[in-house]
Backbone as JSON Lines, residues from 0, in Angstrom:
{"i":0,"aa":"M","n":[91.13,-74.09,107.16],"ca":[91.02,-73.2,106.03],"c":[89.71,-73.52,105.27]}
{"i":1,"aa":"K","n":[89.07,-72.49,104.67],"ca":[87.79,-72.66,103.98],"c":[87.9,-72.16,102.58]}
{"i":2,"aa":"L","n":[87.1,-72.76,101.66],"ca":[86.88,-72.19,100.33],"c":[85.5,-71.66,100.34]}
{"i":3,"aa":"V","n":[85.33,-70.36,100.06],"ca":[84.05,-69.69,99.98],"c":[83.77,-69.49,98.5]}
{"i":4,"aa":"I","n":[82.69,-70.19,98.02],"ca":[82.29,-70.11,96.64],"c":[81.1,-69.12,96.54]}
{"i":5,"aa":"V","n":[81.3,-68.04,95.84],"ca":[80.24,-67.01,95.78],"c":[79.79,-66.91,94.32]}
{"i":6,"aa":"I","n":[78.44,-67.15,94.12],"ca":[77.97,-67.05,92.72],"c":[76.95,-65.79,92.74]}
{"i":7,"aa":"V","n":[77.3,-64.81,91.93],"ca":[76.52,-63.53,91.82],"c":[76.29,-63.25,90.5]}
{"i":8,"aa":"R","n":[75.14,-62.41,90.33],"ca":[74.89,-61.8,88.95],"c":[76.02,-60.81,88.55]}
{"i":9,"aa":"D","n":[76.25,-60.68,87.32],"ca":[77.28,-59.83,86.8],"c":[77.01,-58.38,87.25]}
{"i":10,"aa":"D","n":[75.75,-58.06,87.57],"ca":[75.4,-56.71,88.06],"c":[76.22,-56.26,89.25]}
{"i":11,"aa":"Y","n":[76.51,-57.32,90.13],"ca":[77.16,-57.07,91.44],"c":[78.57,-57.44,91.53]}
{"i":12,"aa":"S","n":[79.06,-58.05,90.37],"ca":[80.4,-58.71,90.43],"c":[81.49,-57.65,90.73]}
{"i":13,"aa":"E","n":[81.54,-56.62,89.92],"ca":[82.67,-55.63,90.09],"c":[82.73,-54.99,91.47]}
{"i":14,"aa":"V","n":[81.55,-54.54,91.99],"ca":[81.42,-53.95,93.32],"c":[81.93,-55.01,94.38]}
{"i":15,"aa":"L","n":[81.43,-56.08,94.23],"ca":[81.87,-57.26,95.2],"c":[83.34,-57.47,95.18]}
{"i":16,"aa":"Q","n":[83.88,-57.53,93.98],"ca":[85.34,-57.78,93.87],"c":[86.06,-56.59,94.47]}
{"i":17,"aa":"D","n":[85.69,-55.42,94.26],"ca":[86.35,-54.25,94.87],"c":[86.32,-54.32,96.38]}
{"i":18,"aa":"E","n":[85.11,-54.66,96.98],"ca":[84.92,-54.69,98.33],"c":[85.82,-55.78,99.02]}
{"i":19,"aa":"L","n":[85.83,-57.03,98.31],"ca":[86.72,-58.05,98.86],"c":[88.16,-57.68,98.8]}
{"i":20,"aa":"A","n":[88.6,-57.14,97.65],"ca":[89.98,-56.68,97.55],"c":[90.25,-55.63,98.61]}
{"i":21,"aa":"D","n":[89.38,-54.63,98.9],"ca":[89.66,-53.57,99.83],"c":[89.85,-54.13,101.19]}
{"i":22,"aa":"A","n":[89.18,-55.3,101.44],"ca":[89.18,-55.94,102.78],"c":[90.4,-56.9,102.85]}
{"i":23,"aa":"G","n":[91.19,-57.04,101.82],"ca":[92.33,-57.93,101.8],"c":[92.14,-59.38,101.41]}
{"i":24,"aa":"H","n":[90.87,-59.59,100.91],"ca":[90.68,-60.98,100.5],"c":[91.07,-61.18,99.03]}
{"i":25,"aa":"R","n":[91.81,-62.26,98.79],"ca":[92.13,-62.6,97.46],"c":[91.09,-63.56,96.87]}
{"i":26,"aa":"Y","n":[90.87,-63.54,95.58],"ca":[89.87,-64.45,94.93],"c":[90.32,-64.81,93.56]}
{"i":27,"aa":"T","n":[89.6,-65.79,93.02],"ca":[89.74,-66.15,91.62],"c":[88.31,-66.01,91.0]}
{"i":28,"aa":"K","n":[88.31,-65.41,89.93],"ca":[87.05,-65.14,89.21],"c":[86.74,-66.09,88.07]}
{"i":29,"aa":"L","n":[85.57,-66.7,87.97],"ca":[85.12,-67.49,86.92],"c":[83.9,-66.97,86.28]}
{"i":30,"aa":"A","n":[83.8,-67.06,84.99],"ca":[82.49,-66.6,84.26],"c":[81.65,-67.82,84.4]}
{"i":31,"aa":"S","n":[80.24,-67.55,84.57],"ca":[79.33,-68.67,84.6],"c":[77.95,-68.07,84.19]}
{"i":32,"aa":"T","n":[77.05,-68.96,83.96],"ca":[75.7,-68.59,83.43],"c":[74.7,-69.24,84.38]}
{"i":33,"aa":"G","n":[73.62,-68.44,84.74],"ca":[72.65,-68.89,85.64],"c":[71.68,-69.77,84.83]}
{"i":34,"aa":"G","n":[71.1,-70.88,85.53],"ca":[70.24,-71.69,84.76],"c":[68.79,-71.22,84.64]}
{"i":35,"aa":"F","n":[68.26,-70.58,85.7],"ca":[66.77,-70.15,85.58],"c":[66.68,-68.92,84.69]}
{"i":36,"aa":"L","n":[67.26,-67.83,85.02],"ca":[67.17,-66.67,84.15],"c":[68.04,-66.58,82.99]}
{"i":37,"aa":"R","n":[69.01,-67.5,82.91],"ca":[70.03,-67.47,81.88],"c":[70.7,-66.19,81.68]}
{"i":38,"aa":"K","n":[71.06,-65.59,82.8],"ca":[71.84,-64.34,82.87],"c":[73.28,-64.62,83.2]}
{"i":39,"aa":"G","n":[74.08,-63.71,82.8],"ca":[75.58,-63.8,83.15],"c":[75.77,-63.79,84.63]}
{"i":40,"aa":"N","n":[76.59,-64.58,85.08],"ca":[76.96,-64.68,86.52],"c":[78.46,-64.64,86.6]}
{"i":41,"aa":"T","n":[78.92,-64.4,87.83],"ca":[80.34,-64.49,88.13],"c":[80.43,-65.41,89.37]}
{"i":42,"aa":"T","n":[81.32,-66.31,89.28],"ca":[81.62,-67.23,90.46],"c":[83.03,-66.84,91.02]}
{"i":43,"aa":"L","n":[83.1,-66.53,92.28],"ca":[84.28,-66.09,92.94],"c":[84.69,-67.18,93.82]}
{"i":44,"aa":"L","n":[85.89,-67.6,93.77],"ca":[86.48,-68.67,94.74],"c":[87.39,-67.87,95.67]}
{"i":45,"aa":"V","n":[87.0,-67.83,96.97],"ca":[87.77,-67.11,97.95],"c":[88.4,-68.07,99.02]}
{"i":46,"aa":"G","n":[89.68,-68.25,99.02],"ca":[90.25,-69.12,100.07],"c":[90.57,-68.2,101.3]}
{"i":47,"aa":"V","n":[90.09,-68.55,102.47],"ca":[90.28,-67.84,103.65],"c":[90.55,-68.71,104.83]}
{"i":48,"aa":"D","n":[91.15,-68.23,105.93],"ca":[91.28,-68.84,107.14],"c":[89.82,-68.9,107.82]}
{"i":49,"aa":"D","n":[89.65,-69.87,108.66],"ca":[88.28,-70.08,109.28],"c":[87.87,-68.75,109.91]}
{"i":50,"aa":"A","n":[88.72,-68.02,110.53],"ca":[88.28,-66.78,111.23],"c":[87.85,-65.73,110.35]}
{"i":51,"aa":"D","n":[88.2,-65.79,108.97],"ca":[87.74,-64.76,108.04],"c":[86.51,-65.0,107.25]}
{"i":52,"aa":"V","n":[85.94,-66.22,107.42],"ca":[84.71,-66.59,106.71],"c":[83.56,-65.6,106.97]}
{"i":53,"aa":"D","n":[83.35,-65.2,108.25],"ca":[82.33,-64.2,108.53],"c":[82.6,-62.79,107.87]}
{"i":54,"aa":"S","n":[83.8,-62.45,107.68],"ca":[84.16,-61.15,107.08],"c":[83.71,-61.23,105.61]}
{"i":55,"aa":"V","n":[83.98,-62.26,104.89],"ca":[83.58,-62.48,103.51],"c":[82.1,-62.52,103.46]}
{"i":56,"aa":"L","n":[81.37,-63.16,104.3],"ca":[79.92,-63.27,104.22],"c":[79.28,-61.98,104.52]}
{"i":57,"aa":"E","n":[79.85,-61.15,105.39],"ca":[79.36,-59.84,105.63],"c":[79.42,-58.93,104.4]}
{"i":58,"aa":"I","n":[80.57,-58.99,103.69],"ca":[80.73,-58.19,102.52],"c":[79.75,-58.66,101.45]}
{"i":59,"aa":"V","n":[79.58,-60.01,101.28],"ca":[78.59,-60.49,100.27],"c":[77.2,-60.01,100.64]}
{"i":60,"aa":"R","n":[76.8,-60.09,101.9],"ca":[75.44,-59.59,102.27],"c":[75.23,-58.17,102.09]}
{"i":61,"aa":"A","n":[76.36,-57.33,102.31],"ca":[76.14,-55.87,102.21],"c":[76.18,-55.58,100.69]}
{"i":62,"aa":"T","n":[76.81,-56.28,99.89],"ca":[76.93,-55.89,98.42],"c":[75.88,-56.39,97.56]}
{"i":63,"aa":"C","n":[75.39,-57.6,97.75],"ca":[74.51,-58.39,96.91],"c":[73.11,-58.49,97.36]}
{"i":64,"aa":"K","n":[72.28,-57.51,97.09],"ca":[70.84,-57.47,97.57],"c":[69.98,-58.07,96.55]}
{"i":65,"aa":"T","n":[68.86,-58.62,97.01],"ca":[67.88,-59.2,96.06],"c":[66.94,-58.06,95.69]}
{"i":66,"aa":"R","n":[66.29,-58.23,94.56],"ca":[65.33,-57.21,94.1],"c":[64.33,-57.94,93.19]}
{"i":67,"aa":"Q","n":[63.13,-57.3,93.04],"ca":[62.08,-57.72,92.11],"c":[62.47,-57.33,90.69]}
{"i":68,"aa":"E","n":[62.29,-58.27,89.72],"ca":[62.55,-58.03,88.41],"c":[61.5,-58.65,87.57]}
{"i":69,"aa":"L","n":[61.2,-57.87,86.51],"ca":[60.12,-58.43,85.5],"c":[60.96,-59.16,84.38]}
{"i":70,"aa":"I","n":[60.48,-60.45,84.03],"ca":[61.08,-61.1,82.9],"c":[60.04,-61.42,81.86]}
{"i":71,"aa":"T","n":[60.42,-61.45,80.68],"ca":[59.41,-61.77,79.6],"c":[59.67,-63.28,79.31]}
{"i":72,"aa":"T","n":[58.6,-63.98,78.98],"ca":[58.65,-65.38,78.66],"c":[58.28,-65.6,77.24]}
{"i":73,"aa":"Q","n":[58.73,-66.66,76.63],"ca":[58.4,-66.98,75.21],"c":[57.11,-67.8,75.22]}
{"i":74,"aa":"P","n":[56.25,-67.56,74.24],"ca":[54.95,-68.31,74.17],"c":[55.34,-69.77,73.83]}
{"i":75,"aa":"M","n":[54.46,-70.64,74.21],"ca":[54.52,-72.01,73.87],"c":[54.56,-72.31,72.42]}
{"i":76,"aa":"P","n":[55.24,-73.29,71.85],"ca":[55.31,-73.5,70.39],"c":[53.91,-73.76,69.81]}
{"i":77,"aa":"M","n":[52.96,-74.44,70.57],"ca":[51.71,-74.77,70.06],"c":[50.77,-73.56,69.95]}
{"i":78,"aa":"S","n":[51.2,-72.45,70.58],"ca":[50.31,-71.26,70.61],"c":[51.16,-70.0,70.32]}
{"i":79,"aa":"P","n":[51.72,-69.97,69.06],"ca":[52.55,-68.78,68.77],"c":[52.03,-67.4,68.81]}
{"i":80,"aa":"G","n":[50.79,-67.25,68.61],"ca":[50.17,-65.91,68.66],"c":[49.78,-65.44,69.99]}
{"i":81,"aa":"L","n":[49.77,-66.29,71.05],"ca":[49.31,-66.01,72.36],"c":[50.39,-65.12,73.11]}
{"i":82,"aa":"A","n":[49.9,-63.91,73.49],"ca":[50.75,-62.98,74.23],"c":[50.94,-63.48,75.69]}
{"i":83,"aa":"V","n":[52.14,-63.55,76.16],"ca":[52.42,-63.97,77.51],"c":[52.92,-62.76,78.27]}
{"i":84,"aa":"P","n":[52.18,-62.4,79.4],"ca":[52.61,-61.22,80.24],"c":[53.88,-61.52,80.86]}
{"i":85,"aa":"P","n":[54.68,-60.48,81.16],"ca":[55.92,-60.73,81.93],"c":[55.61,-61.17,83.33]}
{"i":86,"aa":"I","n":[56.53,-61.9,83.92],"ca":[56.3,-62.33,85.33],"c":[57.33,-61.77,86.21]}
{"i":87,"aa":"E","n":[57.01,-61.63,87.47],"ca":[57.89,-60.96,88.47],"c":[58.66,-62.06,89.19]}
{"i":88,"aa":"V","n":[59.97,-61.91,89.22],"ca":[60.82,-62.84,89.99],"c":[61.71,-62.06,90.92]}
{"i":89,"aa":"I","n":[62.28,-62.79,91.93],"ca":[63.27,-62.22,92.75],"c":[64.64,-62.57,92.19]}
{"i":90,"aa":"A","n":[65.41,-61.53,91.87],"ca":[66.74,-61.62,91.27],"c":[67.78,-60.99,92.12]}
{"i":91,"aa":"G","n":[69.06,-61.23,91.77],"ca":[70.12,-60.69,92.49],"c":[70.49,-61.56,93.67]}
{"i":92,"aa":"G","n":[71.06,-60.96,94.71],"ca":[71.5,-61.71,95.75],"c":[72.75,-62.5,95.43]}
{"i":93,"aa":"A","n":[72.99,-63.59,96.22],"ca":[74.22,-64.28,95.96],"c":[73.88,-65.78,96.39]}
{"i":94,"aa":"T","n":[74.45,-66.76,95.85],"ca":[74.5,-68.14,96.33],"c":[75.88,-68.4,96.87]}
{"i":95,"aa":"V","n":[76.03,-68.86,98.11],"ca":[77.37,-69.02,98.78],"c":[77.52,-70.45,99.26]}
{"i":96,"aa":"F","n":[78.6,-71.03,99.06],"ca":[79.02,-72.29,99.57],"c":[80.2,-72.1,100.41]}
{"i":97,"aa":"V","n":[80.31,-72.68,101.62],"ca":[81.53,-72.75,102.42],"c":[82.0,-74.08,102.52]}
{"i":98,"aa":"V","n":[83.22,-74.35,102.0],"ca":[83.67,-75.75,101.9],"c":[85.05,-75.86,102.74]}
{"i":99,"aa":"E","n":[85.11,-76.96,103.48],"ca":[86.37,-77.19,104.2],"c":[87.53,-77.53,103.12]}
{"i":100,"aa":"V","n":[88.65,-76.92,103.41],"ca":[89.8,-77.19,102.52],"c":[90.74,-78.12,103.27]}
{"i":101,"aa":"E","n":[91.08,-79.28,102.81],"ca":[92.02,-80.14,103.5],"c":[93.45,-79.74,103.38]}
{"i":102,"aa":"H","n":[93.82,-79.18,102.12],"ca":[95.13,-78.77,101.96],"c":[95.18,-77.56,100.96]}
{"i":103,"aa":"F","n":[96.01,-76.63,101.23],"ca":[96.17,-75.45,100.45],"c":[97.65,-75.18,100.25]}
{"i":104,"aa":"E","n":[97.94,-74.87,99.0],"ca":[99.41,-74.57,98.72],"c":[99.41,-73.6,97.54]}
{"i":105,"aa":"R","n":[100.24,-72.51,97.8],"ca":[100.43,-71.42,96.76],"c":[101.73,-71.69,96.12]}
{"i":106,"aa":"I","n":[101.72,-71.96,94.81],"ca":[103.01,-72.42,94.14],"c":[103.39,-71.22,93.14]}
């Protein structure tokens, strides 16, 4: 058995949850916050048999696409009047961990 940990931006969370549920995968949802962009994230914990890992990964790949996004940055404290142009970053997608589960029990 495996535990698939999927961290996605909140933008993709509901669609991903619907797709996982439609495919019969159960999950636990945790709210989380990203470190770099400080945006809202969702972490999904999906427990699956080894044979179902590829199915979960296919759903994540199809649902969570990356995209270019402009973000604004704050000027440095020593130069408060300096205008800082927005920078382009790659956002979206998903971070996925697949972890071996030694024991699983539903109580």
